[in-house]
C-alpha positions as CSV (number, residue, x, y, z in Angstrom):
1,F,13.7,-5.3,-43.8
2,E,11.5,-2.8,-42.3
3,P,12.5,0.4,-40.8
4,V,9.2,1.9,-39.1
5,P,9.6,0.6,-35.2
6,K,5.9,-0.4,-35.3
7,N,5.5,-2.0,-38.4
8,F,9.1,-4.0,-37.7
9,E,7.3,-4.5,-34.2
10,I,4.2,-6.7,-36.3
11,L,6.9,-8.3,-38.2
12,K,8.9,-10.0,-35.8
13,Q,5.8,-11.1,-34.3
14,A,4.0,-12.3,-37.1
15,T,7.4,-14.3,-38.0
16,T,8.6,-15.4,-34.8
17,D,7.3,-19.5,-35.1
18,Y,9.8,-19.2,-38.8
19,K,13.4,-20.2,-37.7
20,N,14.1,-19.3,-42.0
21,I,12.9,-15.6,-41.3
22,H,15.0,-12.9,-40.2
23,C,14.1,-9.4,-39.8
24,Y,16.4,-6.5,-40.1
25,P,15.0,-3.0,-38.0
26,L,17.0,-1.2,-41.4
27,A,16.3,0.2,-44.5
28,L,17.8,-0.5,-47.5
29,S,19.5,2.1,-49.7
30,D,22.0,3.3,-51.3
31,V,24.0,4.5,-48.0
32,S,24.6,3.2,-44.9
33,G,24.0,5.3,-42.1
34,Y,20.4,7.2,-41.3
35,A,18.0,8.8,-43.6
36,T,14.7,10.1,-43.7
37,F,12.1,8.1,-44.7
38,Y,8.4,9.2,-45.5
39,T,6.3,7.6,-43.4
40,A,2.2,6.9,-44.9
41,V,-1.0,6.4,-43.3
42,N,-4.4,5.4,-44.9
43,P,-7.0,7.8,-44.0
44,S,-9.5,5.3,-44.3
45,K,-7.8,3.1,-42.0
46,P,-5.8,6.0,-39.9
47,E,-5.5,3.5,-36.8
48,K,-3.5,0.5,-39.2
49,P,0.0,0.3,-40.0
50,C,1.0,1.1,-43.4
51,Q,3.4,-0.1,-45.8
52,A,3.6,2.5,-48.1
53,G,6.1,4.6,-46.6
54,S,9.8,5.2,-48.5
55,L,13.0,6.7,-48.7
56,L,11.8,8.6,-51.6
57,A,10.1,11.4,-51.2
58,P,6.2,10.6,-53.1
59,K,5.5,12.6,-55.9
60,E,3.1,11.1,-58.7
61,R,1.7,9.0,-55.7
62,L,0.2,11.5,-54.5
63,G,-2.2,11.9,-57.5
64,V,-3.4,8.1,-57.7
65,S,-3.1,7.2,-54.1
66,P,-5.5,7.9,-51.5
67,M,-2.0,7.8,-48.7
68,V,-0.9,10.6,-47.2
69,Y,2.5,11.2,-46.2
70,Q,2.7,13.5,-43.4
71,D,5.4,12.5,-41.1
72,T,9.3,11.6,-41.6
73,I,11.4,9.8,-39.1
74,Q,14.9,9.3,-39.1
75,V,16.1,4.9,-39.4
76,P,19.2,4.0,-39.7
77,S,20.1,2.4,-43.3
78,V,22.6,0.0,-45.1
79,T,23.6,-1.2,-48.7
80,L,22.9,-4.4,-49.4
81,D,26.4,-5.2,-50.0
82,D,27.6,-3.7,-46.5
83,W,24.3,-5.6,-45.3
84,A,25.9,-9.1,-47.1
85,R,29.3,-8.4,-45.6
86,E,28.3,-8.1,-42.2
87,H,26.3,-11.1,-42.1
88,D,28.9,-13.2,-44.5
89,V,26.6,-13.5,-47.1
90,S,29.1,-14.3,-49.8
91,Q,26.3,-15.5,-52.4
């Protein structure tokens, strides 16, 4: 599950040779629909994709991390139960 479009493309490319890995451009959440996603940037590596983004607004992490959360995007979100039902996963 990777909701950030740029990161999702990297994930798909990195896993293309693995038939047992399935990628979904979704955020796992407690609500299915759309959600605000806080994207992160590492100021020392601004050109590299960062995986520190979150559906939760950054709080305490800001005091102990070099990450900067300057942008938000709207991403599709799904509950794990809804996803499992949709993909016929019963266990």
